[in-house]
C-alpha positions, 0 to 999 in steps of 0.5 A, a space after each residue: 124466455 129460454 136460453 139454449 147453450 150448444 157446446 160444439 167442437 169449434 165454439 159455444 153458441 148461446 141463443 135466446 128464444 121466446 115462448 113462441 120459439 122466436 129467436 131473440 138473439 144469439 152470441 158465440 165464442 170460439 174454441 180451439 182443438 189441441 192435437 198433441 200427437 197424430 190421432 189425438 184431439 183434446 180440449 181444456 174444459 176450462 175453455 168451455 166454461 170461458 166460452 159459455 160465459 163469454 157467449 152469455 155475456 154477449 147476450 146480456 150486453 145485447 138483450 139484457 131484459 130478455 136474458 133477465 126473463 129467462 126461466 129455463 136453459 137447454 143444453 146440447 153438445 158434442 158427444 162422446 168426450 171423456 171429461 175426467 173429474 176428481 172428488 172435488 170436481 177438479 178436471 184431471 186432464 184435457 178432455 179426450 174428444 169424439 174424433 180422437 182415435 188413440 184408443 183404437 186398440 182398447 176399442 177393439 178389445 172391448 168390442 170383442 166382448 159380445 156383451 157390448 154390442 148386445 147391450 149397447 146396440 153399437 160397435 165400440 168405436 174408438 171415438 166412444 167414451 169407454 175405450 178412452 177410459 181404458 186407454 187412460 187406465 193403461 197409459 195414465 194410471 195416476 189419473 185413473 186412480 184419482 177419478 171420481 166422475 166421468 162426464 160428457 162435455 155438455 154435462 160438464 157445462 151443467 156441473 158448472 151451471 148447477 153443481 149437479 152431476 147429471 146426464 141424459 139418455 141421448 148423449 149417454 148412449 154414445 159412451 158404450 156403457 148404457 143399456 140402450 134398450 133399457 135406458 140405464 147404465 150397465 153395471 157389467 159394461 162399466 165393470 169391464 172398464 174397471 168403473 162403477 155406476 157411482 162414477 157415472 152421472 145420474 140419468 134423466 130424459 132430455 125433457 126432464 128437469 136437471 138442476 137449477 142455475 147456481 144463484 151466483 151465476 143467475 145474479 151475474 147474468 141478471 136472471 131471477 132465482 130458480 132457473 131450471 136446466 133441462 136434461 137436454 141432448 147430444 148435438 144431433 138429437 137436439 137438432 132432430 127435436 128442433 126440426 121435428 125429426 122424432 118419428 119413423 120415416 123422418 131423417 136429415 143430414 147434418 154437416 158440421 165438423 163431422 157429418 151425420 145421416 140421422 134417422 128417427 125410429 119408432 122403436 129400438 132397432 140396433 144393427 151394429 154390424 153396419 157401423 150405424 149407431 143406434 142411440 136413445 133419442 132425447 124424447 122418452 121411449 124413442 130411439 134413433 140411428 145415425 150414420 157418422 163420418 168423421 170429417 165433413 166440413 173438417 175436410 174443407 177446412 183442412 183443404 183451406 188450411 193447405 191452400 191458404 184460402 178460406 172455405 168461402 174463397 174455395 167454394 166461390 171458385 166453383 160455379 153454381 151449375 151442378 157438375 158431374 163428378 170430376 176426374 179427381 177423387 178425394 176420400 175424406 178419412 182425415 181422422 179415420 172413419 166410422 160408418 161404414 168402415 169402422 177404421 181408425 187407421 184409414 186416412 184420406 186420399 187424393 187420386 186421379 191427379 194430373 197436370 191439369 188438376 187445378 185448385 178448383 178441381 181439388 175443391 170439387 173433389 173434397 165436396 164430392 168426397 164428403 157427399 159420397 161418404 154420406 151416401 155410404 151411410 145411406 147405404 148402411 142404413 
């Protein structure tokens, strides 16, 4: 048996599969996002471990024998988050998430240094990890002074599970510190944000082993000794592996909190001017590109919160018949936008409103706005 753990923005999901990749069972636990200021988005890493613990406990109650037979664990998760750890592995502040845009000034300053695009193959977006650390250094110097490790969210779960500070290529490519072509940390990029390679986790490929489950956790969940963790992957690279999207000419659309148009590549093909991401894939010596919009299902969830209706109720008011675009237009830039605009300050818009504009018309506009934003990524690719 194998256990997959996915750390999303809205929850942690745990899934058991057998050797034939048949799903035996799954369980999840919800997470909340804190937004203390406009443009901020944070989570407490302690909530991740509590949610993972709860999800695995759910599997233990429903499938104790299958969980006891687990021999390997795979990790996937939300990318780009800055989880700051001190010398004793204590969390120094809430994790700054992928859709946090507070560091747009720091991102612009780093992006003005030509080595970043040259080595990473990407624009330095405000959502990436490096500008977040630049923001912390400027605004929370007492925190920065205590910093020993910078971990990505799923790799903080790995630390909890194994005691090891390890990451892998697909997730680390979204930090702005990885030489994406060479698949190594760049000392010069780290130095540009006043960091050293010793503050980064060790790097492995997604298919490599990356620690073993701590005996106390294995015992608690009824597992045997020596359960191996895989390097794993960032969320979209993990999805791509699950669907077999690993070769040139293969692609998919992912609609989560964010929206992604993911294309697998046969080689490293950076084009940062397009605001398309060029990252390492989770498989050795492979890469991929992504067009990313920041508010996909998040746009519909926002609309649901404003109208006091659930997302299902809102979409239920629309018929199943395909319609031409309505008279109302929605731009889904609720948290700024990445592809193709690279604009942290841009915000959402309803346009074309009239007395005749019903709630259903606004719902249709929200869905269309997300769809057309994905089309923008297709044009960029």
